[in-house]
N, C-alpha and C positions, 0 to 999 in steps of 0.2 A: 497556412493557414493558420498556426498555431490555435490549434485544438488540443494542444498536451497541456500549452501552458496556460490556459482556457482554465481545463478542467483545478489542474495544479493548484492557481488561482481561485479556485470555486473554497477549494481545501482549505486554502490558505487563511483564508476569509474567515471560514469557520472556524479556523485555531484562533486568529488573533482577536475578532473583533464579538465572537458568539460562543468562543470554549468548548467548541463541539471536537475532539483529538477524533473521534471515528468511534466502531470502524468502516472502513470503508472498503470496496470491492471495484478496482479498478481492469476492468479485461481487454485485453489488447492482443493484438498480432506477435507472437513469439520472437518475431524480427526484432521489434521494438524494445524490447526488455530492459535491453542496455540502455536504450535512449531516456526513454521511462525514469528509469532509475539514477541518471545523471543529472535528468535536468530536477526533480524533486533534491535531492543535491546542491542543485545549485541556486534553486529559486524557494523552497521550503525545508531547509533543513530540519529543522525542527519533528516535522513530522518524521517518525518508524514506519519504513516499508517494511515490506516481507514479500520479497517474490516467490511465488508458488511455481514450482516449471519441474520437469523430469518426468520421468518414466511413472507408472502408476504404482508402484511400490514408493519410490521417493517420495513423488507426491502425497501419499497417504502418510505414510510420517511425518511430514510437514504439517501435515494435518492437525494428525494426531501427537506432536510434541508442541508443534509452535501455535499454529493457529488455532487450535482447540476451543472449539466451537459452543462446550459448556463453562470455561475459564471466566470468571470473575475479569469484571472490568481492570481493577487495579492491578492484575495480576499480569493482563495484556500487555507484550512488549510492543507490538507495532500498531501503526494508528490507522494504514494503508496498506491491501493486500493486492498485487498483479500478480493476475494471470492472467 
């Protein structure tokens, strides 16, 4: 049905034509995580992807060290968080 590519195309449009890099949050089934990451690599490699997954302590570590909701925009190393 192309839902993955439709979502990626909206984010690519925002990046290319409106200069909006994010942050964006995409909530997906865990079983599709690798597919989403691959599709971003194929269709919009300019966006930096961060996958948020794992057990509770692992996710908490990713949040505090990478996602960091209080970090400034220029310090953020990701554009799209997939979880």
